[in-house]
C-alpha positions in Angstrom: -0.2 9.1 4.8 3.6 10.5 5.1 5.3 13.7 4.8 6.1 14.1 1.3 9.4 14.1 1.9 10.0 11.3 4.1 12.6 8.4 2.8 13.2 5.0 3.4 14.9 5.6 7.1 12.2 7.7 8.4 10.1 4.6 7.9 12.0 2.2 9.3 12.4 4.6 12.0 9.0 4.8 13.0 8.1 0.8 12.3 11.5 -0.8 13.0 10.4 -1.3 16.8 7.8 -3.7 16.0 10.3 -6.3 14.2 13.0 -6.7 11.6 12.2 -5.0 8.3 12.8 -6.5 5.1 11.9 -3.6 2.5 10.3 -0.2 2.5 8.4 1.2 -0.7 8.0 4.9 -0.8 5.4 5.8 -3.4 4.0 9.0 -3.9 0.7 9.9 -5.8 2.0 13.0 -7.7 -1.8 13.9 -8.5 -2.7 13.6 -4.8 0.3 15.2 -3.5 0.1 12.2 -1.2 2.9 9.8 0.2 3.3 6.3 1.5 4.9 3.3 2.2 4.7 -0.4 1.6 6.5 -2.0 5.1 7.8 -5.6 4.5 8.6 -7.3 7.5 10.6 -10.5 8.0 8.2 -12.0 10.3 4.3 -11.4 9.3 3.3 -11.0 13.1 5.5 -8.1 13.2 3.6 -6.4 10.4 0.1 -7.7 12.5 1.9 -5.8 15.6 2.8 -2.4 13.6 -0.9 -2.0 12.8 -0.6 -0.1 16.4 0.5 2.9 14.7 -2.6 3.2 13.0 -4.0 6.9 13.4 -0.5 8.0 15.0 0.5 11.5 13.7 3.8 11.8 12.9 5.2 14.6 11.5 1.5 16.3 10.8 0.5 13.4 8.9 -2.4 11.0 10.8 -0.8 7.8 9.6 -3.0 5.0 8.1 -1.2 1.4 8.8 -3.0 -2.0 8.0 -1.6 -5.0 6.7 -1.6 -5.5 2.9 -4.9 -7.3 2.2 -3.7 -7.8 -1.7 -1.2 -10.5 0.2 -4.5 -12.8 0.5 -4.6 -13.6 -3.1 -0.4 -13.6 -3.9 0.7 -14.8 -0.4 4.1 -16.1 -1.3 4.6 -12.9 -4.4 6.3 -9.9 -3.0 7.3 -7.7 -5.9 7.3 -4.0 -7.5 4.5 -5.5 -9.1 2.0 -4.1 -7.1 0.7 -0.1 -6.7 -1.7 1.1 -4.0 -4.8 3.0 -5.4 -6.3 5.4 -3.1 -9.7 7.6 -2.9 -11.4 5.3 -4.6 -15.6 5.5 -4.8 -16.9 3.2 -1.9 -18.6 0.8 -4.9 -15.8 0.2 -6.9 -15.5 -3.7 -6.8 -12.7 -5.8 -7.1 -13.6 -6.8 -11.0 -14.1 -2.9 -12.0 -10.7 -1.9 -10.4 -8.8 -4.5 -12.6 -10.8 -3.4 -15.5 -9.1 0.2 -15.0 -5.5 -0.7 -14.9 -5.8 -3.5 -17.4 -5.1 -0.7 -20.5 -1.6 -0.7 -18.6 -0.8 -4.5 -19.1 -1.8 -8.0 -17.5 -3.5 -7.3 -14.0 -2.6 -10.5 -11.9 -5.0 -9.8 -9.1 -6.7 -6.9 -8.1 -8.4 -6.1 -4.2 -10.6 -3.6 -2.9 -11.0 -2.5 0.9 -11.9 0.0 2.9 -10.7 2.0 6.2 -13.7 0.8 8.7 -13.0 4.1 11.1 -13.1 6.3 8.0 -14.9 4.6 5.7 -12.0 5.3 2.6 -12.0 3.0 -0.3 -8.5 2.2 -1.4 -7.0 -0.8 -3.3 -4.0 -2.9 -4.4 -3.2 -4.0 -7.9 -1.0 -6.7 -9.0 0.5 -6.7 -12.8 1.9 -9.9 -14.2 5.2 -7.4 -15.2 6.2 -4.7 -12.7 7.1 -2.0 -16.2 3.6 -2.3 -16.5 3.1 -1.2 -12.5 5.5 1.9 -13.3 3.7 2.8 -16.7 0.3 2.9 -14.4 1.9 5.5 -11.7 
């Protein structure tokens, strides 16, 4: 969770000490009033190192940092077609998450994960077409 006014420069400043950042994508969930970011490092090992920021408080918000597990599904593909879905029920499966979002377009992959420290369940959805991901937001 980031401050709602966070910009790419803030995220780059926060995580840049771990390695060269290739891309920062900031997303907001307007319904829940939360802001989060996807940070892509040039070297995946730097992303692992950046997980040390998990639990760090920045600008009044406790950060939740972990590798994007959906990369296990599509290791070579990073796109605007991937969405983070937070606050899922703990019993939601990958298949159920896919079905929930299928009304917006063809779902290429889904991955449900949970934070072992907080028990929070969340997921990642990847659409075939970035326009479908935009429609789902």
